[in-house]
N, C-alpha and C positions, 0 to 999 in steps of 0.2 A: 586478406592474408593474416595469418596468426602472428602476433608479435613474438619475435624469437626470444627476447628476454623474459616475457611473461610465461612462455612455454617452459623455459629453463627453470624459472622460479617455481612454477607449478609442479614441474617434475621433481625438483629438489625437495620441495615441501612434502610431496607424496612419498618419496623414497625415505626421507628422514623419519617421518611419522611411522611408516611401515617397519623400518629397521629397528627402531627402539620402542615400537608399540606405544607411541605417545598418544595421549587423549586429546591434545589440541595442536593446532598448527603452529609452526614457528612464526615469529613476528618480525617483520621487516621494519627497520628504522632508517629514515633518511633525513639528513640535515640539508635544507634547501633555502633558496631565496625566492622561489616561486612555488605555488601550489600545483602539483602535477594533476593531470586529467583524471587519474583514477581515485583521487582523494577529494573529500569535501571538508570545508571549514568546520571545526568543532564549535558547537554551541552549547553552553552550559558552564558548569563549574566542577572542579575536582579538588580534593584535599591536597594532592601532590601529583607531580608529573608521572610518577611510576604507575598511577592508575590507568594511564593511557595504554600501558602494555596489555592490560586485561581488556580494555575496550577495543583494542585492535583485533581481538578475536572475532569481532562482529563485522567490522568494515574498516576501510581506510579513512583516516582522519588527519587533517592538517592542523597543527596547533602553533600558537605564538607564545612569546614571552609572557603576555598577559594571561593566557590560559594556564601557564605554569606558575602564576603569581602567588598562589597560596603556599608554595614551597620555595623559599629563597635559596635553599641549598641546591635544589634542582636547577634553578635559573643560573646559579653560580657555576655548577659543574658543566652545564651545557653552553655557558657563555652566550646566552640568548640576546638577540637584539630586541630593542623596544620593551624592556621589562617594566613592571608597574612603577609608578612614581615613588612609592615608598620602599622600593627594593633594597637600597643600600641600608636604610634604617632597619628594616626587617632582618637583613643578613647580619648586621652587627649585633642585633639583639639576640638572635638565635645562637650565634657563635659565642656570645658572652655566657649564655645559659649553659650551653654544652661544655664550655671551658670550666665553669664553676662546678659542674657535675663530674669533671675529670673524664668526660665521655669523648670529647674531641678537643685536645689541647692545641695551642698554637702550632707546635711542631707537627702534630697530626694533621691539622688543616693544610699545612704547607705541602703535605705529601699526597693530598687528594687530587686525582687527575682532573684536569679542566680542558675543555675544548680549546684548541689553538685558534681556530677560525670561528668567527661570529656569523651565525646564520639567522635568517628571519623566521623560518618555519622548522618545526620538527614534525615529520610525517610518520605515522604509525599505521601499519597495514598487515593483514594476513599475508604471509610470504607468497602464497599462490596468486594473490591479486596484485602484487607489486609488478609494475611494468618496466622497471629499470633496475639497475644493479643497486641493491641496498648498501648503505654504509655499514650497517650492523644487522645481524640476524640473531634473535633471541630464542633460546630453546629452554623451556621449563621441563625439568626432568628429575626423576628420583635417582637414588644412588646407583642402582643397577644399570639404569639407562645412562647415567652420567659416566659410568665406567667406560662404556663404548665411546661416548663423545670425547672423553679425555684421551683415550688411546688414539683416536683419530686426530685430535689436535696435536698430540705429541709427534705423530708421523708427518703431518703437514707442516707444522711450524718448526719442527726440529727441537722441541723442548717442552717441558711440562708447563701448562698454563698457570698464571698466577691466580691465587684465590683472594678475592677482595671482600672486605666486610663493608661497614658503613662508609659513606652512603651508597645504597644500591645503585643509584643513578650514575655513579662515577664509573661504572663499568663501560658505559657508552663512550666517553672520551678516552678511557684507557685503551679500548680496542681501536678507535679511529686514529688516535695519536701514534700508537705503536704498530698498527697493521698486523697485530697478532691476537689470537683468541684469549679470552679470560673467563674465569668462573666468578660469579657473584653469589655469595652466601646470603645476600639480602641485607637488610638492616631492620631494626625494630619498627621503623615507620612503614617500610614497604610490606613487612609481614602483618602489620595492622591493617593496611589499606587494601591489600590484594588477597582475594579468596583463593587464587591459584597458587600463592606462595605459602603452602602449608609447611608444617615442621619437617616433613620428609622430602621437600622439594627445594632445589636450588636452581640457579639460572646460568646457562652458558651463553656467552656472547661471541659471535664469530664475525670477522671482517667479511663483508659481502663479496669483495673482489675475489676471494678464494673459496666461495661457496661450493663450486663444482668439485674442487679437490676434497673439501671436508665431506661432502655428500658421498663421494665414491668410497672414501675410507670408512665412513660410518656404516655404509651398507656392507662392505667387505668384512669389517671387524664384527659386525652383528652376527653374520653367518659363522665366522670363526669362533666367536664366543659360544654360540649355540652348540656347535660340534664339540668344542673342548669341554663344555659343561657336561655333556653326555659321557665323554671320556673320563672325567674325574668322578662322576657318579658311579660308573662301572668299577673304577678302582676302589672307591670307598666301600661298595657292596662286597667286592672280593675280599678286602682286608677284614671287614666285619664278619665274613664267613670263614675266616681263618686262613685264607690264601695269601700268598706274597707275590703278586703278579709283577713281572717286568713291564716296562713301557710297551715292549713289543707284544706281550700277552694282552695288555689292555687295548692296544691298537687293533689287534686281531679280533677281539670281541666287539669292538666298535664297528669294524668293517663288516662283521658277520650280521 
């Protein structure tokens, strides 16, 4: 028997990719105390935890605080259990440097979202391979695609999503703690480490518990934007030709 949640996640991933014409699958993020059956333990080293967002495009991986150890800020925002022995020293050092640069002052650090619950593993997976409800779903998108996602978020959450800057990893606790979607513009570190986070791309993070609602609205708004785009193109052409069409005139042309 096919796993119902896996089917739902696979269907949602396919619909989202099709609706916004995305080049890569959404990424599922889960904060857990056990490694799920669909994931394997990560082996190797990365410069920062955000690198796992890109690696999750290949397969599901389960990571620990040690795997995130090269980025003390990421361990901090995710409140990970079992961090490296030098974690507190590394965190203090990096915060001191960032403060000296006026990049992240003490007041700024106090506003950075941090996971309320401490978990042992962070699992990253292609959304279609995730066999349970994700805590967060990440979508990497360009501005035109982000327009549709943002409109969908506004309809589902009843408000405009916040836009977060540094650190990029803080968008995970932001969404989990609030139960609402958020936009991450990344940070200089994430933009250095991730080839998928190019200058024209940002990242939207959605709470997995409402994935079906977001998916429905993304699909509907994609079609609405497609039709309205043609409508506005016709009006622009008419005005350029010296005509002054009413909305009904343009609608009639669209329907024709």
